[in-house]
C-alpha positions in Angstrom: -30.9 -0.9 -3.4 -28.9 1.8 -1.7 -26.1 3.3 -3.6 -23.3 5.2 -1.9 -22.2 8.6 -3.3 -20.3 11.7 -2.4 -18.0 11.5 0.6 -19.1 7.9 1.2 -17.1 6.9 -1.9 -13.8 7.6 -0.1 -14.6 4.8 2.4 -16.8 2.5 0.3 -14.6 2.1 -2.8 -11.9 0.3 -0.7 -14.4 -2.3 0.4 -15.6 -2.8 -3.2 -12.0 -3.0 -4.4 -11.4 -5.8 -1.9 -14.5 -7.7 -3.1 -13.4 -7.3 -6.7 -9.9 -8.4 -5.7 -11.4 -11.6 -4.2 -13.3 -12.2 -7.5 -10.0 -11.8 -9.4 -8.1 -14.1 -7.0 -10.9 -16.8 -7.2 -10.5 -17.0 -11.0 -13.9 -15.6 -11.7 -12.1 -13.1 -13.9 -9.0 -14.9 -15.2 -6.0 -13.0 -16.7 -7.0 -11.4 -19.9 -10.8 -11.5 -19.2 -12.8 -8.3 -19.6 -14.7 -7.3 -16.4 -18.4 -6.5 -16.7 -19.3 -2.9 -17.5 -19.6 -0.3 -14.8 -23.4 -0.5 -14.8 -23.4 -4.3 -14.0 -20.7 -3.9 -11.4 -22.7 -1.1 -9.8 -25.7 -3.4 -9.6 -23.7 -6.3 -8.4 -22.0 -4.5 -5.5 -24.9 -2.1 -4.7 -22.9 1.1 -5.1 -22.8 4.0 -7.4 -20.8 4.0 -10.7 -18.3 6.6 -9.4 -17.5 4.3 -6.5 -16.9 1.5 -9.0 -14.6 3.8 -10.9 -12.6 4.5 -7.8 -12.4 0.8 -7.0 -11.1 0.1 -10.5 -8.5 2.8 -10.1 -7.3 1.2 -6.9 -7.1 -2.2 -8.6 -5.2 -0.6 -11.5 -2.7 0.9 -9.1 -2.2 -2.5 -7.5 -1.5 -4.0 -11.0 -4.5 -6.3 -11.0 -6.5 -4.7 -13.9 -5.7 -2.7 -17.0 -8.0 0.0 -18.3 -8.1 0.1 -22.1 -9.8 3.3 -23.2 -12.8 2.5 -25.5 -12.5 -1.2 -24.8 -13.0 -1.9 -21.2 -11.3 -3.1 -18.0 -9.2 -6.3 -18.2 -7.9 -8.6 -15.5 -4.1 -9.0 -15.2 -2.1 -11.9 -13.9 -2.2 -12.2 -10.2 0.9 -11.8 -8.0 2.9 -15.0 -7.8 6.0 -16.1 -6.0 9.0 -17.6 -7.6 11.8 -20.0 -6.6 13.2 -17.2 -4.4 10.2 -17.2 -2.1 9.1 -13.6 -1.2 7.4 -15.1 1.8 10.9 -15.4 3.3 11.6 -11.7 2.9 11.7 -9.5 6.0 10.1 -6.0 6.2 13.6 -4.7 6.4 14.7 -6.2 3.2 11.7 -4.9 1.3 12.1 -1.4 2.7 15.8 -1.4 1.9 15.1 -2.5 -1.7 12.5 0.1 -2.0 14.7 2.9 -0.8 17.5 1.9 -3.3 15.1 1.6 -6.2 12.6 4.3 -5.6 15.1 7.0 -4.6 16.7 6.7 -8.1 13.3 6.5 -9.7 12.4 9.8 -8.0 15.7 11.4 -9.3 14.8 10.3 -12.8 11.2 11.4 -12.5 12.3 15.0 -11.7 13.0 15.3 -15.4 10.2 13.2 -16.8 7.0 14.2 -14.9 4.5 16.1 -16.9 1.8 18.5 -15.7 -0.9 15.9 -15.7 1.2 13.6 -13.5 2.0 16.5 -11.1 -1.8 16.9 -10.7 -2.1 13.2 -10.0 0.6 13.4 -7.3 -1.2 16.3 -5.7 -4.5 14.4 -5.8 -2.9 11.4 -4.1 -1.4 13.6 -1.5 -4.7 15.3 -0.9 -6.3 11.8 -0.4 -3.6 10.9 2.1 -4.4 14.1 4.0 -8.1 13.2 4.0 -7.2 9.7 5.3 -5.3 11.3 8.1 -8.3 13.5 9.0 -10.5 10.4 9.0 -8.1 8.5 11.2 -7.5 6.0 8.5 -3.7 6.0 8.8 -3.1 2.4 7.6 -4.7 2.7 4.1 -2.1 2.2 1.4 -4.3 3.2 -1.6 -3.3 6.8 -1.9 0.2 6.1 -0.8 0.7 3.5 -3.6 -0.9 5.9 -6.1 1.7 8.5 -5.2 4.6 6.2 -5.7 3.1 4.6 -8.8 2.8 8.0 -10.6 6.5 8.7 -9.9 7.5 5.2 -11.2 5.2 5.5 -14.3 6.6 8.9 -15.2 10.1 7.4 -15.7 8.7 5.5 -18.8 11.2 2.7 -17.9 9.3 -0.5 -17.9 11.8 -2.7 -16.0 12.0 -0.1 -13.3 8.2 0.3 -13.1 7.8 -3.5 -12.9 10.4 -3.8 -10.1 8.6 -1.1 -8.0 5.2 -2.6 -8.7 6.6 -6.1 -7.6 8.0 -4.7 -4.4 4.6 -3.1 -3.6 2.8 -6.4 -4.5 5.0 -8.3 -2.0 4.3 -5.7 0.7 0.6 -5.8 0.2 0.2 -9.6 -0.3 2.3 -10.9 2.6 0.6 -10.3 6.0 3.7 -9.9 8.1 5.2 -7.3 5.9 1.9 -5.5 5.4 1.4 -5.4 9.2 4.9 -4.0 9.7 4.3 -1.3 7.1 1.0 -0.3 8.6 2.5 0.0 12.0 4.9 2.5 10.5 2.1 4.5 9.0 0.4 4.7 12.4 3.4 6.3 14.1 3.1 9.8 12.8 0.5 10.7 10.2 1.5 14.3 10.0 5.1 13.5 9.3 4.1 11.0 6.7 2.3 13.8 4.8 5.3 16.1 5.3 7.7 13.5 3.8 5.5 13.1 0.7 5.2 16.9 0.4 9.0 17.2 0.4 9.2 14.7 -2.4 6.6 16.5 -4.4 8.3 19.9 -3.8 11.6 18.6 -5.1 10.0 17.0 -8.1 8.2 20.3 -8.9 11.5 22.1 -8.7 13.0 19.6 -11.1 15.6 18.9 -8.5 16.9 15.3 -9.1 19.2 15.3 -6.1 16.6 16.8 -3.8 14.0 14.3 -4.9 16.5 11.5 -4.3 17.3 12.8 -0.8 13.6 13.4 0.1 12.7 9.8 -0.9 15.6 8.4 1.1 14.6 10.5 4.1 11.0 9.1 3.8 12.3 5.5 3.9 14.8 6.3 6.6 12.0 7.0 9.0 10.3 3.8 7.9 13.4 1.8 8.8 13.6 3.5 12.2 10.0 2.8 12.9 10.4 -0.8 11.8 13.2 -1.2 14.3 11.1 0.3 17.1 8.1 -1.9 16.2 10.2 -5.0 16.0 11.9 -4.3 19.3 8.5 -3.6 21.0 7.1 -6.9 19.7 10.2 -8.7 21.0 9.7 -7.1 24.5 6.0 -8.1 24.4 6.8 -11.7 23.5 9.4 -11.9 26.3 6.8 -10.5 28.8 4.2 -13.0 27.6 6.6 -15.9 28.1 7.6 -14.6 31.6 3.9 -14.3 32.5 3.1 -17.8 31.3 6.1 -19.2 33.3 5.0 -17.3 36.4 1.5 -18.8 36.0 2.8 -22.2 35.3 5.1 -22.3 38.4 3.1 -20.2 40.9 2.8 -21.4 44.5 -0.9 -20.9 44.4 -1.2 -23.3 41.5 0.8 -25.9 43.4 -1.2 -25.4 46.5 -4.5 -25.8 44.6 -3.2 -28.9 42.9 -2.2 -30.5 46.2 -5.7 -29.9 47.6 
């Protein structure tokens, strides 16, 4: 059995996390169930134990497992829709909701973040930089870690749950996920700079600056969403025009007559 280690973990743990997520979604590990220990998971997925730990962290950030020190890793309830069906939400609505909620969360976090959480934010930012260097601009793992640390630092459970729910919607609904990934592709360097500005304001304990930095981050997201949506609309019109031209071409009529 070949186990992946070192730099390979950065790419491999995401694949393992997806496989573990599939096991959670299938009901193999129902809500409340304890997952097998690292050793068994390592054997099952054919990777190193550090890779398993990274995959578990990713699932924890997604709100799908809970790590209880000294006890183990437990499955959490899967994302579910309610009577107000999130599948009807547009990428613009989700982004607008996030900017309203997360801007205020950042302002609050400026006074609540501790040194350990600052280190976690820097680690998430470093991982985003590595993703850029690897050309992996659409990964949301490090991005979500960054925003989750800010939310968790507020120690406000309703606020944390709202932010987690908005991320769940974004990651579980294909159209919204695709739109968000298209935004990430537009300018990787600027994406890093925006998160750095948020971190700098938080380190300065500047609530207003953190709020503005977060709003600026989402402002570009909205602009990029507009551009992406308009481009798709143009492509769809071009597709329809091409199909009509093919349907009603003189050559087609001539061949049909023969």
